[in-house]
C-alpha positions in Angstrom: -7.1 -0.3 20.0 -4.1 1.8 19.0 -4.4 3.4 15.6 -1.7 2.7 13.1 -1.0 5.1 10.1 0.9 3.5 7.3 2.4 5.9 4.7 2.8 4.8 1.2 6.2 6.1 0.0 7.9 6.0 -3.3 10.7 8.5 -2.6 13.4 8.9 0.0 12.0 12.3 0.8 8.7 10.7 1.6 10.4 8.1 3.9 12.1 10.9 5.8 8.8 12.8 6.2 6.9 9.8 7.4 9.6 9.3 10.1 9.7 12.9 11.1 5.9 13.1 11.3 5.9 10.1 13.6 3.8 7.8 11.4 3.8 4.2 12.6 4.8 2.3 9.5 5.7 2.7 5.8 4.8 0.8 2.7 7.6 1.3 0.2 7.1 1.1 -3.5 8.0 2.9 -6.7 5.8 4.4 -9.4 3.0 5.2 -7.1 1.1 7.0 -9.9 0.6 3.5 -11.5 -0.7 2.0 -8.2 2.8 1.1 -7.2 5.4 -1.6 -8.2 8.2 -3.2 -6.3 11.0 -1.0 -5.0 14.5 -1.7 -6.1 16.7 -3.5 -3.7 19.0 -0.5 -3.2 16.1 1.9 -2.6 14.6 -0.5 -0.1 17.9 -1.1 1.7 18.6 2.6 2.0 15.1 3.4 3.2 15.3 0.7 5.9 18.7 2.1 7.0 17.4 5.6 7.5 14.0 4.7 9.0 13.1 4.4 12.6 9.7 2.9 11.9 9.0 -0.5 10.2 8.9 -0.8 6.5 6.7 -3.1 4.5 7.5 -3.6 0.8 5.1 -3.8 -2.1 5.8 -6.9 -4.2 4.3 -6.2 -7.6 6.4 -6.8 -10.7 4.5 -4.5 -13.0 1.6 -2.2 -13.4 -1.8 -3.4 -14.7 -3.7 -6.5 -13.6 -2.7 -9.0 -10.9 -2.6 -12.1 -13.2 1.0 -13.1 -13.7 2.9 -15.4 -16.0 5.2 -18.2 -14.7 8.3 -16.0 -15.3 6.7 -13.0 -13.6 5.8 -15.1 -10.5 9.3 -16.5 -10.4 10.7 -13.0 -10.4 8.3 -12.1 -7.5 9.5 -15.1 -5.4 13.2 -14.0 -5.9 12.4 -10.4 -5.2 10.6 -11.5 -2.0 13.7 -13.2 -0.8 15.8 -10.1 -1.5 13.2 -7.9 0.4 13.6 -10.2 3.5 17.4 -10.0 3.2 17.1 -6.2 3.2 15.2 -6.3 6.5 11.6 -5.6 5.7 8.9 -5.9 8.4 6.4 -7.3 6.0 5.4 -8.1 2.4 2.4 -6.6 0.6 1.4 -8.7 -2.4 -1.2 -11.0 -4.0 -2.2 -12.8 -7.1 -5.5 -13.3 -9.0 -6.6 -15.8 -11.6 -7.8 -14.8 -15.1 -11.4 -15.2 -14.0 -10.8 -12.5 -11.3 -10.9 -14.9 -8.3 -8.0 -15.1 -5.9 -5.1 -17.4 -7.0 -5.0 -19.5 -3.8 -1.9 -21.5 -4.7 0.4 -18.6 -5.6 -0.9 -16.3 -2.9 -0.3 -19.0 -0.2 3.2 -19.6 -1.6 4.0 -15.8 -1.2 2.6 -15.8 2.3 4.7 -18.9 3.2 7.8 -17.4 1.7 7.2 -14.2 3.7 7.4 -15.9 7.1 8.3 -14.9 9.7 7.5 -11.4 8.3 3.9 -10.4 8.0 1.9 -10.7 4.8 -0.7 -8.2 3.6 -2.9 -8.8 0.6 -2.9 -5.6 -1.5 -5.7 -3.8 -3.4 -5.9 -6.7 -5.8 -8.8 -7.6 -3.4 -10.8 -4.8 -5.0 -10.5 -6.4 -8.4 -11.8 -9.8 -7.1 -15.0 -11.2 -8.6 -15.6 -13.0 -5.3 -14.3 -10.9 -2.4 -15.9 -13.1 0.2 -14.1 -16.1 -1.1 -10.8 -14.2 -1.1 -11.4 -12.9 2.4 -12.3 -16.4 3.8 -9.1 -17.8 2.2 -6.9 -15.0 3.5 -8.2 -15.5 7.0 -7.7 -19.3 6.7 -4.0 -19.0 5.7 -3.2 -16.4 8.3 -2.7 -13.2 6.4 -2.2 -10.3 8.7 -4.1 -7.6 6.8 -5.9 -6.7 3.6 -5.6 -3.3 2.0 -8.9 -2.3 0.4 -11.0 0.5 -0.9 -14.1 -1.7 -0.5 -14.2 -3.1 -4.0 -14.3 0.3 -5.6 -11.9 2.8 -7.1 -11.8 5.0 -4.0 -12.7 4.7 -0.4 -15.6 7.2 -0.6 -17.3 4.9 -3.1 -16.6 1.7 -1.1 -17.1 3.2 2.4 -20.1 1.0 3.4 -18.4 -2.1 1.9 -15.3 -1.4 4.0 -17.4 -1.2 7.2 -19.2 -4.4 6.3 -15.9 -6.2 5.7 -14.6 -5.0 9.0 -17.7 -6.2 10.8 -17.6 -9.6 9.1 -13.8 -10.3 9.1 -12.2 -7.8 11.5 -11.8 -10.3 14.3 -9.7 -12.5 12.0 -7.8 -10.1 9.8 -7.0 -6.4 9.8 -9.1 -4.4 7.3 -6.9 -1.5 6.3 -8.6 1.2 4.2 -6.4 2.6 1.4 -7.0 4.5 -1.9 -8.5 8.0 -1.4 -8.2 8.2 2.4 -8.9 11.7 3.7 -9.6 13.4 7.0 -13.4 12.9 6.7 -13.6 9.3 5.7 -10.8 8.4 8.1 -12.8 9.7 11.0 -15.9 7.7 9.9 -13.8 4.5 9.6 -12.0 5.1 12.9 -15.3 5.5 14.7 -16.5 2.1 13.6 -13.4 0.4 15.1 -11.0 0.2 12.1 -7.5 0.7 13.5 -5.0 0.6 10.6 -5.0 3.2 7.7 -3.0 3.5 4.5 -2.3 7.0 3.3 0.0 8.6 0.7 -0.4 12.2 2.1 0.5 13.3 -1.4 1.6 16.8 -2.1 2.9 18.3 -5.4 6.4 19.9 -5.5 7.4 22.0 -8.4 10.8 21.4 -9.8 13.3 24.2 -9.8 15.1 22.7 -12.8 13.2 21.5 -15.8 15.0 20.4 -19.0 12.4 18.3 -20.8 12.4 18.8 -24.5 8.9 17.4 -24.7 5.8 19.5 -24.7 4.0 17.1 -22.4 6.8 17.1 -19.9 7.8 13.4 -20.4 8.9 12.0 -17.1 7.3 14.7 -15.0 4.0 15.2 -13.3 2.2 18.3 -14.6 0.1 20.5 -12.3 -1.4 23.3 -14.4 1.7 24.7 -16.1 4.1 23.5 -13.4 6.4 20.5 -13.7 7.2 18.4 -10.7 6.6 15.3 -8.7 4.5 14.1 -5.7 5.8 13.2 -2.3 4.3 12.4 1.2 3.8 15.7 3.1 5.0 15.8 6.7 2.3 18.3 7.6 -0.5 16.3 6.0 0.7 13.1 7.8 0.7 15.0 11.1 -2.9 16.2 10.5 -4.1 12.7 9.7 -2.4 11.4 12.9 -4.3 14.1 14.9 -7.6 12.9 13.3 -6.9 9.3 14.3 -6.0 10.3 17.9 -9.3 12.1 18.6 -12.0 10.3 20.4 
């Protein structure tokens, strides 16, 4: 099966690099360093306008857990409608209950609102207290994919779990590894039949102009003594595509 590399982008520069490197899809978000939250409408619209590849949008109203108040969920539903108006190819979202199990009612509502666009359940699956229950439900309602690091913080820790999930559910739903994907674990997962991969291809860029008054560089990412930000690297994306192409 053809391999698909999805690049997680939270800047326009990353969107351009994903296109130039010939990735197959983008997941657009903001604040990637928090795990990602919903992109603004203007950012999403501009990204779609300049992109030659499909863009899925992350629907997540805030950082933190995946248990949302009534008002937060109402905001999510309205944002989802805006994302569809902007022209997204799919929605990436999900909701959990306070006990850590999947919120079936709200997740199903998001999936129904997403139609005819695809629906991917995000890494909230890795926080589930009953992953099998969640997976069975997502298969039942027709979710296209689930983004997962195998119930662990990073793919390397959950590698065997991802393989088990693929063997158990892969004929019903796409198991897409994300969270710490690298050249080595991508090859292992590709070789067991996994065909979609989620990758940030993150690289640090030092800023040429820094005017923070704060000793901790408020608003910046700090790498050693350098101030800057992360973006998706064109060269790193190309290298990952080569890994996925090899037999």
